[in-house]
N, C-alpha and C positions, 0 to 999 in steps of 0.2 A: 247336757250330754245325751239325754234320752232322745232328743230330736236329731242328733248327728248321724249321718249315713255310716254304715258299718266300716267302709274303708277308712274314712277319716277318724272314726272312733278308735280303730286299731292303731293308727298312727299316733293319736294323742296318748294312748296308753304306753306306746313305745317311748315317746318323749318323756313321760312321767318316770318310767324305769331308768331312762338315761340320766334324768335329773338326779334321781337318788344315787346312782352310781357316781355322778359328778360330785355330789356332796361328800360321799365317802372318800373319793380321791383327794378332794381338797383338804379334808381333815387329815389325811395321811401325808400331805405334802407332795403328792404325785400330780402329774398333769391331769387336768380335767379333759376327758376325751369325748368328742361327739363324732359318731360314725354315721355317714349317710352317703347315698348315691347322688351323683349329679342329676339334676332335674332335666329330663329330656322333653318336658312339656306334657307328658302323659299322666304323671302322678298327681293325685288330688292335693290341693293346697292344705297345709296344716292349719289348725285353728289359730286365729290371730285376734288381737283386741282391736277396738275401734281406732286407738292411737296408732297401732302398727299398720292398719290399713291406710290411715291418713298419710303416714310417712312411707308407704310402699315398702314395708319390711316383711320378710319371710322368716318366721321364727325357726331356729335350729334346735335350741335346747334352753335349759334354765339352770343358773348357778344357785346352789343352796349350800351355804357354809354353816347353817345352824345358828340358833340363838341361845344365849345363856339363860334367859328367863323371859317370860311374856312381858315383863315391864321394861326390858332393855330397849334402847333405841334401835330402830331398824337399821340393818346394814345397807350402806350405799355402795354402788358399784360404778367404777370409772374405767373405760377402755383407754389403755395407754397407747398413744400413737405419736411417733416421732414426726417432725416436719418432713413432708415429701413422701411419707409412707403410704403409697397408693393401695397396697394390699390391705392394711388395717382399715383404710377408708371404705372398703367394700362391706364392712361389718358394723354392727351396732350392738351395744349392751345397755339394756334398760337399767337406769340408775337405781330404781326402787325395787323392781321385781327380779333383776338379774337375768332377764331373758336375753339370750344371744341370738341375733337375727342377721340375715343377709339382705343387703340393700338391692332391691330390684325384684322383677317378677319371677325370676327363676335363677338358680345357682348352676352355672355351667362352667366346667373345667376349661373348655376351649376359650370362653370369653375372658376368664381370669388370666389365661396365658397372654391373650392379646392386649389386655388393658394394664396388667400389673407385672407381667413377666413371671408369675408364679405358675406352677403346675404345667411346665412346658416340657418336662422329661417324658417323652413318649414311651420309654422303656418301662416305666413304673405305672401300674394300673391304679395304685392308690396314691393320692397326693396328700401330704401332711401340711396343714396350715396352722401356724402357731400365733397365738394372740396373748398379750399380757393385759390382765385386768386387776385393778386394785380394789380390794374389799375394805371399806372404811367403816369403823364403828364410832359414831360421833360421841358416845358417852365414854368410850375408852379408846382414845386415839392410838395408844401404844400397842393395842392388840390388832391394829390394821395390818394387812399383809397383801402381798402380791401373788396373784394366781396365774399359772400357766395353763392356757386353754389350747387344746389341740383339736382341730377339725380334720378328720380323716375322710377325704372326699374320693369316692371310688368312681372311676370312669365307667360309663355305660356306652354301649355300641350305638351311637346316634349319628355317625357319619359314614357314608358309603365311600369306597375307594373312587378316586377320580384321576383322569389323565390331563396333561397340559392342554391338549386339543382333541377334538372328537375324531379326527381322521389323520392318518399318516400315509403319504404317497412315496413309494419306492420305485426306482427305475433300474432294471437289471438287463444286461445283454444276454442274448441267447447263447447257449453253449459255453457260458462262463460262470464264474463265481462259485463253482462247486467246492464245498469245504469252507467257504467263507462265513464268518459270523458277523451279523449286522446288529449293532446295538439298537434296542427299542426304547422308547420313552418309558420311564418307570412311573408307576402309579403312586399317589400319595393318599394318606388317610389321617385325618386330624385326631382320630382316637388313639389311645395308648395301649401298650401291652398286647395281650392276645386279641384285642379289638382292632389292632393295626393290620397291615398287609401280611397275608400268610402265604398265598400261592397265586400262580398264573396258569392260564390254560389257553391253548391255541385252537381255534375252531374254524372250520371251513377248508382245510387243506386235504381234500379228498384224494388227490393224486400222489401225495407223499413227497412233495418237493422240498418241504421244510421240516425242521425239528426245533421245538422250543427248549431252550436251556436257560437256567437261572444261575446267577452268581452274585457274589457280594457278601460282605461280612456284616456283623452287628445286627443280625436278625432281620435285615431288610433286603429281600431278594431283588436282583436286577435282571430283567428279561433280555435275552439275546436270541436272534433268529439265525439258525444254522441252515445253509443251503446244502441239502443232501442229494439232490438229483439235478442234472443239467436241464435247463429250460429250453423249450422249443417254441419259438414265436408262432410258427405256422400251426402248431397244435393248440396252444393256449396263449393268445396274445395278452391276456390280462387275468390276474387272480385276485379274488376278494377274500380276505381273512379277517378274523376277529380275535383280538387279544382280550381275555377276560381276567380281571384281577379280583381276588376274593380276600376278605378279612377273616379273622378267627373268632368273631363275636357270635353271640347267640341272641337273635337269629343272625346268620351270616349275611353280610351285605356284599355287593359286587359292583364293579364298574367296567365299561367296555371301551376299547379303542378299535375303530375300523382301520384296516390296513389294505391299501390298494397297491398291488404290484403290477407294474407295466413291463412287458418284455419287449425290448428293442431289437431291431435288426442289427446284426453284428457288422461293424464297419471294417470290412476286410479288403476293399478295393481302393487303389490310389488314383486320383484324378490324372488324366492324360491330355496333353495339348495336341491339337491337330494343326500341322504346319504346311498343309497342301503340298506334300511331296518334298519340302525342304528339310535339310538335315541340320540339326543344331551344330555349332552356334549360328543363330540367325543374325544376319547383318542388314541394317537399314541405313540408307543414305538420306540425310535430312539437312535442308538448308538452315543456316543460322537465323534467317529471317522468317522462318515458319512461325505463324502467330501463336502466342500462348493462350490457353483457355481450354476448359473442358469441352467446349462446343467445337473445337478444332482438332479432332483426333487425327493422327497420322498412321495408326496401325490398329487393327481389330484382332484380338487374340481369342481363341475359342478352346475350351477344355471340357471334357465330359467325365462322368463317374458312373460306372455300371451298378453301383449300389442303388437302393431304393429309398424313397422318402427323404428324411433329413440327411441321411448319409450321402445322398447324391446332390444335395443343394450346395453349390459352389459360390465362393467369393474370391475375387482376385486382389492381389496386393503386390507391392514392390519390396524386394529385399535389397537394402542399400549395400552394394558391394564396394562402392567408392566413397561412401560417407557424404555424397552430395546428390544422390538420385532422388531422395525425397523432396529436395528443394527445387529440382529442375523438372521432374516428370510427375505425372499423375495418371493413375489407372482407375477407371470406373469399376468399383468393386462388384457391380452386378453384371455389366455387359462385357468387360475386358477391353474396352476402348482405351488406348494409350494416347495421351496428349501431353502438352508442355505445361508445367506449372509456372515457369518463368522463362524468359528469353534465353536461347542458347548463345554462346559466344565462342566462336572458333579460336579467337586469340587466347582465351583462358583455358579451354579444353577442347581439342579437336575430336576426341573420341570418348565415349561413355559406355560403360558396361553395366547392363541391368540384369537382374534376376527377377523374373515374374513368377509368382507362385499362385496356384489355384488350391484353395483349402476347402475341404468338404465340411459337412455339418455346419453350413452357413458361416464359414470362415472361422469355426471354432468358438463363436460367441454363444452358441446354443448347445454346448457339448453335453451338459447334464451329467457330468462325471465320466463321459466317454471320450477317449482320445480321438482327435481329428487326424486326418491323413492329408498329406500335402504333395502335390506335383509341381514341377518347376521347369522353366525353360530360360536359357541365357540369350540375351540380346546384345548386339554390339551396334551402337548408334554412331555412325560416322558423320561428323558435322562438315557441311560444305561451306567454304569461306566466301563471303561477299564483302563488298566495300561498305562496311558499316561503322568504321572507326574514323572519326575526324582527327586531324593532326593535333598533337599536343605541343604547346609552346612553353619552353623553359627559358627564363630571362636571368642573366648573370650580370650583376653590377660591377663597376670598377671599384666601388668603395666597400669597406669592410662591413658597414652597417646595412648593406643591401639597398640603399637609397640611390635612385637615379638622379644625377646632378651634373651640371656643367657650368663653368665660369662664363659670365657675360664677356662679350668682346673677343671670345676665342675665335680663331680663324675657321673658315668652313672646313669640313671633312674631319673635325675633331671626333675621336672615338668616345662613345657614351656607354655602350653595353653590348654584350653578345647575346644572340638568340640561338638556342638549340631546338630544332623541330624534329619530332619523332611521330611515326604512324604505326599503330599496332597491326594493321592489315598485312596479310602475307605478301602483298605486292611491293612493300617497302615504301620509301619516301623519295625516290629519285624523281618523281613527278610532282613534288610539292612546290608551289609558288607562294611567296610571301610579299606583302606590300603594306604600306601605311594606308589607313582608312581614308575615305574621301571626305570632302568638306562637311557633309551632312552628319557623318558618324563620329568625327573628332573635332573638339573645340579649337585645335590648333590651326586648322585650315591649311590646305596645300602641304600637308605633312608637318605643319607647325614649325618649319625651319629644320626638319630632320629628313633623313633618307635611310633606306635599308640597302645594304650591300651584301650580295650572296657570295660566299666563299667558294672558290673553285674546287676545293677538296672537301670531302665529307668526313665527319668524325668516325662513322661506321656505316655498315650497310643499312642500318635502320635509323640513322640520324643525319641531319643536315644542319650546317651552321650559317648564321647571318650576323652582320654587324650593324648596329645602330650608330649613325654618325650625323654631325650637324651639316646642314645644307647652306648656312649663312651665319653671319655674326648675330648674336642674341643680345637683347637689352633687358636687364632685370627690372628696370623701372617701368618698361612698357609691358613686359610679360614675365612676371616673377616665376610662373610655373606654366608648363605646357602639357596639355592632355592629348595623348596620342592613342590611336587604335591600330593594332597590328592584326592583319588578316592573312591567314595561311590556308590555302586550298589545295587538296590533292587532285590527281587526275583520274580518279576512279569513275565508275559509271553506276549511279550518278555521282558527281564530285561532291565532296564534303568539305566544309570550311570550319575553322575555329577563329575566334576573335579574342584578343586580349587587350584590355585598356590599361595604359600605363600613364604615369605622371613624371615628368622631368622637371626638376627644380633648377632654375637659372640662378646661380650664386651671384649675389650682389657684390660689386667692387666699388671702392670709393672714387667714383668718377663724377660726382656732382657737388658743387659748393653750396653752403647753407644760404638760405634766403629769409629776410625778415618778413613777418606777417603784419606789419604796421605801415601806415603811410610814412613817407620820408625815406624809404629804402629803395634802392635801385634807381636813383636819379629823380625821385619824386620830391616835392617841396618838403622842407624839414618839418618834423613833428613838433607842434606847438603845445606846450604844457603850461597850466596855471597852477600856482601853489599859494597857500595862505602865508601871510607874513608872521614873523615872530615865533616860528616853530623851533623847537630844540633840534640841534644837529642829530642826524641818524634816522630821521623819519623817511618813510617810503614815498618816493615821488611817483613812480610808475613801474610796471613790469613789462619787459620786452620779450617777444616770442619770435623765435626763428626755427626753421625746419630744414632738414636735409633730405633730399629725395633718396639718398642711399640708406637712410634710417640710422645714420651714425650719431653718436653722442655729440652734442654741441657745447663749446666753451665760449663764453662771452668775454669781450675785452673792450674797455673804454679808451678811445683814442682822443686825447685832450688837445685842443688847440689853445695853448696857453694854460693857465691854471683854472681848472673847473672845480666848483665846490660840490662835486658829486663823487659817488663811489658805486661801481657796477659789480654785482655779484656774478662771478664768472660761471657759476653752475646754474643759477636760476634765472639770470637776466634781470634781476630787480635793481632799479636805480634808486639810490639813497642820497639824501642831502647831507653834506658833511658840516654845514653851518647854517645859521639862521639867516633869513632873507628879509629885505625891506621892500619898498615899492617898485623895485626894478622889475618884479614879476607881477602878474595880474592878481589882485586881491579877491579871495572867495570866502564865503562863510566857512566856519570851522566844522569839519567832519571828524570828530575826535574819537570814534570807536571803529576799529576794523571788524569785519566779520570773523567769526571763530567757530571751528568745528568742536563738537563735544570732546573734552579732554579724555584721553585714553581709548578713544574709539579706533578700532582696527577695521579698515575697509578691505575685506577679503571675500571674494565671490568665486563660485564655481559654475562651470558651464560645460555641457556635452559638446564634443566636436561636431556632432550631427545636428546641432541646433540651427534653425534657420535664422537669417538676419532679422533683427527686431526683437530677439529674445530678451525679455527683461532680466536684469541681474540684481538690481537693488537700488536704493535711494540714498543719496548723500545730502546731508542737511547742515547748513551753517547759519548762525544767528548773528544779528547786528542790532544792538540796542538803540542806535540812532533812529530818529523819526523821519518820516517822509522818504524822499529819494535817497537820503543818506543811509537809511536802514534797509532799502530794497537790495536783495542779494541776487546776483546772477552767477551761473556756473559755466565753466568751460574747461576743455582739456588742454593742458599746457603743451604736450608734445604732438608734433604733426604725425609721427608714426602711429600714435595711439588713435588718432582720428580716422585712420583708414580701417581700423578694426572695430571701434566702439563709437557710440553716440551718447552724448550727455545733454539732456534737456536743460536749456539755460534757465528756465524759470522754476521747474519742479525738482531738479537734481536727479531725475530718473536716469540710471545708467543702463544701456542695452547694447546688444551687438549690432554692428553696422555691416558685417560681412560674415559669411560662413567660415568658421575657424577650422584649421587643420593642425592637429597636434604634432604630426610628424613634420610638417612644413614650417609652421609658425612657432613651434616650440610649446612646451607644456605650461609655461608661466609668462604672464604679462604684467609688468609693473609700470605705472605712469603716475603723473601728478595732476591733480584737479585744482583749478583756481576757483575761489569764491571772491567776487568783486562787488562792492556796494555801489550805490547810485549817486554818490556825492560828486560834486564838481571836481574835487580832488579825491580821486577814488582810493579806497583802502582795500587791501586784499588779505586773504588767508589761503593756505594750501593744505592739501591732504594727500597722502600717498595711498594708492589703490593697487591691489594685487588681484588678478583674475587667474584662476587655475583651471 
């Protein structure tokens, strides 16, 4: 101790006295109190042991609860800390010596508030920290007890007041704001009690335009700036003030906020339009064919403002008086050039009313808290009509479903549909001519067997009616559907035309007899068949196929000349033997297994009506366990009608489209039969039903 500097020696003696007081308090059952100031970094460190230095501990005091005798076991101390207790974690109690220490280089009230949430009450200058320590006597455990340790940490003035930012900019109009109070940013001070914010002072207002007022409860003043004298921009365009905040500590600390007050010219003039001697409302005549685009202005408007600076900077805009001006018109905000945003249409709106506004202070976008002023002028846009509308063709069918159709073999001049033609141009439709398209533009050629007949009377002043009629008899087998193009042209300058493509379905009638697709039909030599002998009755001899150009269902019937040992299935055309044969027919080797499709297989495929011919749909597969040619299977479509729309590869069974399908014309569902035939001399077959949606 003799080598210790005087300031540290005095501190050590103070700690010794505090330890004695703590021992007395512990003996009386009262809290053991240690009083100290927070360390602002200037006080000398107290004496510490080598172990405390190694663990970076700063000793606060020492616990001394006394000993019964010199031979008694030494008292051991334990700091009681609950899990998650971050406050107790900032302290340490030496188990042998009872020394109470703070973990870290210095003990600071503000750091404790930030890390543990303790000592955050800025209204109390002294913060009380409570710790629990157990004193354990190993030789007499029953005499062990719990000690309450209180650390009274007094705040010192080690933080100066501060503002959220170093400078505040205010913009005020001349000749205004007198008597108005403007809230200023409040200063903050991390210190507590009398070391916190105490007062504010305004510096730099030599002309006496302002007065500083403070308000607010809870001991924390809030600064406000009162305007006491009108501002004159010509006299003082800018003022620079300083707001000083001081605390109540010793020594007193302060912080500053620079305040920059700009005085603006008062905006008291309204923009005015110059109409070159014209009086509002201003009328402009504009053709509906005038091109749209900002680079094609049709009117240049000019307005001025007698104010200065920003108050005279104008921007132009449209005020939508008819809810459509913004979509049809565009005004350059800087130059006042008025142009079209989209094409005008006389037929939709022959007149438009616009209100053009000139707004000062750069259109109000840079108001800075100052209200902008607006001048306006009303424009009437009169749209001039030109021939810019093509005729509109409306088709009405005779049928309820709207489909155009006519039966084949109907006499010429049969009515198919009505056409109503309208033209939105003001000239009306009395000069509209309609015709069927030429050979190059419609697949029917020469009108496709149809003609247009104009009615002598019109439906109305803006509509004219035509009739679509047949020009000759039609044949569904030759042309099941006819594509036509209707062309209608007005007599405007220049003339405008409209085209409409239509399709007429020629309804098929039963005017064609069925024909067989095998030799021996139609006067050819008879079909010769060979069958094996000794077969049981009921076996399949062959399958006959017939088609009808009308697409009708076919029923087969066997016409017997005398008694024939055969039976013909009227639906499928299959010929069966009704008895066993001997050598009257040619003998062949036995083909004893027919092809077979997988049981339970449902062949259902889907295709888009927009699919091109050749679109694959799926594969059909049948098996035949016979060997050689007897087991080779080939595929074919049974119905002729199906062959016009689909194709079946005879070797692979690949099914694809043979023509472009039309759901409205051909129907949404196609069902047909597929044959599977083996290669035996006496061929055996199998069938499968296919559905295409």
